[in-house]
C-alpha angles and dihedrals in degrees: 000000000000116000122224129192133169135183139192122171145090098300133080104277103213100070090048093047093049093045091050092048089054088062089056097050089104089069090072126245145174102204141017140202148164135211120202128190116221132157092351094305131101118228114201124194117178140149145172117261138030125354089249089071091054089046091056092049096051092042090058092052113005114204107233123226142095097236121068149140129214137194145188111200132216104194119245104142111035130002122284106279142135090258096050093046120107144278098066122201129212115241090257092053088235100113130046122187138188118193141187116192138035128289102215097191095043094121091057091047091045092054091051094048092047088054086055091055102263116145120212119216102177137051093235131113089220095070086067089064094053093051094042093054089046089052092049097042112110100160099297112089095186090053092047093050091045092051090047096053090049087060096043122092118199135034129319149162107191137191114189132185126182127203090224092055106073095166105040148037134193136226135183139178145199124170092341121089122255131160132187119225117212115210139163109275088346140066135195147197125207142166090232138018099245090066093068103022091104089062106035144002095199115090144164117223107216121222125218115293094009118141122205129201113204127195129166093269106021145046123199124186126202135180121237090273091059094252114142115252124208112226131198119226113243112207116211108224103183122098124260087231089065088071094047131082094244093207098315118127092231137017089234093062091044091051094048089051089052093058096096091053098045093046088052090048091051098043110031100058088054093056114083111182105308096341140081115236114189113205116218093014112110103171109141125220089248091055090049090051090053096050114121097190144342121230119200111200126185146122134248115330092004088056089056089052085053091055088057088046091056092054096049099040092050092044096047108025097030092223117137111249130196120193117209136187103238095222090060100036104087095037094062093055093239118220093242118154139177088269092063133087118215117203111202118197122195131148095207097033087224102080101138100212089049093046090053090048088054091052092047090052092049090049089056091051100255124144112243125214115183131201107202139153101212119076112223094016120147095257092048092050095048097046126095091223131018133198109190120210110215097216095130120217114340110202105172110089092228107073119232116144092032089057092051091051091047088055090048091052092050091052090051090051094046093049093045094049093044095049095045090050091051093240097126130044121249094243091054091045091053093045093054091047088055089050090053091051090053095054098090092058091048093051089050087059091050092050090049090058098047094119090081090060092042091055093048090050091051089057098045109030092113092065112133097203132015129191128206119202131182144145130234110338088358089065089056087050090050091055091056094042091053093048092050091052094049093046099057109018099039090223114144109250138170134189122215137179104252093235090058093066093091091049094071110297094094089067086077095057115098139152110314097009110150116231124185116201127185111201111184104127108097095203091053102044095103092046092050093047087056089054090051090052089051094056093039089056087060095050103268124154109224130208110189128195111200145144120281092247094057094090095159092069091069089062093064108026123076094222128014126201111194131207124196115275110275135165108278091235092060097036098101092070091057101034096052091068094069089050090052090049091049091055090046096052094043090054092045092052090051092052094243124157096256098192098039110036117188121272093003131115129199097222114032105209099165129067 
């Protein structure tokens, strides 16, 4: 979602703010701006559109000053425009604010502030914050911000500068991510670590309702009662290069090519000899035996990983599993009890809908196990158990390598639970572990054969509508393949269970319709071939993704992309890569912005 940065130090703020915002472009945005404090005045430069437009504006006339805040906006309240862009100024020009989140009671606050004479210029909820802090400010900025957040309902990460405070600025957060970077003679705030990694590796991770006062040489953190809070320094140990393109044309291609490494990093350390050992998961066999049900809750791509998780946990561990969309979960009053386990999946660990689903589950007494990629994230901190995926920073908005590691984590959990419950034999357990260890090499082979997919995309990128069909685990694959395509190519796409074709879907198939069909489940090959014949009879063009040994598929599909032979149970981790590549090349042929698709954000931190 929105990106926030802030700087105080001994250098000119604008170049650092703009450079840091560039590192947050993957979050998605429609406008950008900076506010810089100089000579007791605040200079705001902001505009609709890409960061490059803002960069040109500040290059022509760089605001001078060593204290500043910056923002990239993803519109929620009010259309993308220069006026609705952040930062927002109070009427007096004394307070400038950047904000990520949603102020739920902004109308009530706005009515009060209007009665006090404040005039609103934008359609945003954020402008309320600027005026409210201005109204509450009586010479103590920390106190004013603390009083303001105690009146605000909703989610926020805030950066606030004041024209009367020439040596400090203030930040605060609740339900929206914000970190503090600790430098030498300079300090920072940012929505995400990559924004400031060039300048420091030492950070504070702020908790909900904490307020931070930053000066050039000091950082003080308070709770929302104004009481000082002692923070531990978190040292970032991944390389700056991990957040750079490293010679690739796009982050998305780089991240797909990293899949073999990150799967190995996620799986291999958890295998000790012939056994799986899950760090930070302390669920006993007795607790597993007493489980009534497992809920898997997630959004978007992570939800699709959860659909795979349902198949494999039920098949192996014989525990009933329900998969829920996080944004709907808490509003349907789910029947979660203290005999249930809730598995939360989130790449960022800050996805707001998913975080609220976690809290709802905890409120109902359930144990929560999270699968996340970001150490120290909100979801990780609030879970009972955590299994980290070691995907490293994922910059492209459309998730690829993070999805593969989420699948890998779910397979580890399913195998561990099943074996400890005595529901699979040791020989089978060991054989699947060996299959998991072989996955990186098999994905390397898929990536080495990507030209077949590239050629097919070059011939069909003008398709208006594309259908994905699959059975069993291949249906779960189809859901993710369809989402990837929609996200970055803007081509209408739908995924259907192959057996549903005859129940209405086939009415949409006509001459020239493109159908993509993963076929990796050995027990369903013949059934799926029948589905291919059904759409071919109505003029469809079929791209099939199947295992090398499935020779019969080539007799019915127009083009076949093969993956190395792999156990059907494990196949989704390998077979999703061709679907990701297909989406990538289709988008590339259409001239789309692959890494930053329109209207999308990497980390969704509003409901």
